[in-house]
C-alpha positions in Angstrom: -15.0 12.5 -11.6 -16.5 8.9 -10.5 -15.9 8.0 -6.6 -14.0 4.9 -8.0 -11.6 7.2 -10.5 -10.4 9.2 -7.7 -10.3 5.8 -5.0 -7.8 4.6 -7.9 -6.0 8.0 -8.4 -5.4 7.4 -4.4 -4.9 3.5 -4.7 -2.0 4.9 -7.9 -0.4 7.7 -5.3 -0.2 4.3 -2.8 1.5 2.3 -4.9 3.9 4.6 -6.3 4.9 5.9 -2.2 5.8 2.3 -2.1 7.9 1.1 -5.2 10.1 4.1 -4.7 9.5 4.3 -0.9 8.4 7.9 -1.1 6.8 8.1 2.9 5.6 11.6 1.4 3.5 10.8 -1.0 2.7 7.3 1.4 1.2 10.1 4.0 -0.6 11.9 1.3 -2.7 8.6 0.7 -3.2 7.8 4.5 -5.8 9.2 7.0 -3.2 11.0 9.7 -4.8 8.2 12.3 -4.9 5.3 10.2 -3.3 2.3 11.8 -1.3 -0.4 10.1 -1.7 -4.2 11.2 -0.6 -7.5 10.3 -0.2 -10.9 11.9 1.4 -12.9 9.7 4.3 -12.7 11.2 3.3 -14.9 13.9 2.5 -12.2 16.3 0.4 -9.1 16.2 1.9 -5.7 14.7 -0.2 -2.9 15.3 1.4 0.5 13.9 0.3 4.3 14.4 1.2 5.9 10.6 4.3 7.3 11.9 5.8 4.5 12.9 4.9 2.8 9.5 6.3 5.5 7.3 9.6 5.1 9.9 9.5 1.6 8.7 9.2 2.5 5.2 11.8 5.6 5.2 14.7 2.9 6.7 14.2 0.0 3.9 15.5 -0.3 0.3 12.9 0.6 -1.8 11.6 -1.9 -4.1 12.7 1.2 -7.4 16.1 1.4 -6.3 16.5 -2.8 -6.2 15.2 -2.3 -9.7 11.9 -4.7 -8.7 9.7 -4.8 -11.0 6.1 -3.9 -10.6 3.5 -6.4 -9.4 0.8 -3.6 -7.7 -2.7 -4.0 -8.5 -6.4 -3.4 -7.5 -8.3 -6.7 -7.3 -11.3 -5.0 -6.1 -13.3 -1.8 -4.9 -16.2 -2.7 -2.1 -18.2 0.6 -1.6 -20.1 0.3 1.4 -21.7 3.8 1.7 -20.9 7.0 0.0 -17.6 7.9 2.0 -16.6 4.2 3.1 -15.0 1.7 1.0 -12.5 -1.7 1.2 -10.3 -2.0 -1.4 -8.2 -5.5 -1.5 -4.8 -4.7 -3.1 -1.2 -6.7 -3.9 2.0 -5.8 -4.4 5.5 -7.3 -4.0 8.4 -5.7 -2.0 11.6 -7.7 -2.2 11.3 -11.2 -0.9 7.4 -10.7 -0.3 4.5 -11.0 -1.7 1.4 -9.0 -0.1 -2.0 -8.6 0.1 -3.2 -5.4 1.4 -6.6 -5.0 2.8 -7.5 -1.0 2.8 -10.8 0.7 4.4 -10.8 4.0 2.9 -12.7 7.1 4.4 -13.8 9.9 2.8 -13.1 13.0 4.9 -13.1 17.1 3.8 -14.0 15.8 0.3 -11.1 13.0 -0.1 -10.8 9.5 -0.1 -8.1 8.6 2.8 -6.4 4.9 4.3 -7.7 5.0 7.7 -6.3 1.3 8.1 -4.1 -1.0 6.2 -4.5 -4.7 7.4 -2.3 -7.0 5.1 -0.8 -10.7 4.7 2.5 -11.2 3.3 4.2 -14.9 1.6 7.5 -15.3 0.9 7.1 -13.6 -3.0 6.8 -16.0 -5.9 8.6 -16.5 -9.3 6.3 -14.0 -10.6 8.3 -11.2 -8.7 11.6 -11.4 -10.3 13.9 -8.4 -10.4 13.6 -6.1 -13.3 16.0 -6.9 -16.6 16.6 -3.0 -17.0 18.2 -2.2 -13.5 19.4 1.4 -13.9 23.2 0.7 -12.7 
């Protein structure tokens, strides 16, 4: 399997974990020492993996709200055989995100070691899904 295929599979787990609010799946995508950072709110927010997963667990998932999936890999930049940068986009109700994910290959497995992101208010392209389960 190519490295790009392995990274795309990792990103599938990442996107599924975000969409469903599945912290176990997200935990598999991240390195245990990963960091989460943004300054979009006007001040630096820096969390460790545990604090980040707790945030995800405490919010309603996009799936539970019938939110349409908008996740997409924008680019993958291989910096070397064990380092990559993924630019991705996704939406969570009310916000559109651009994620810059730094990946490392440790123990023959790609993992997200840092998530740095920016967000803006959601655009009209991210309305609830018409097929929301009752």
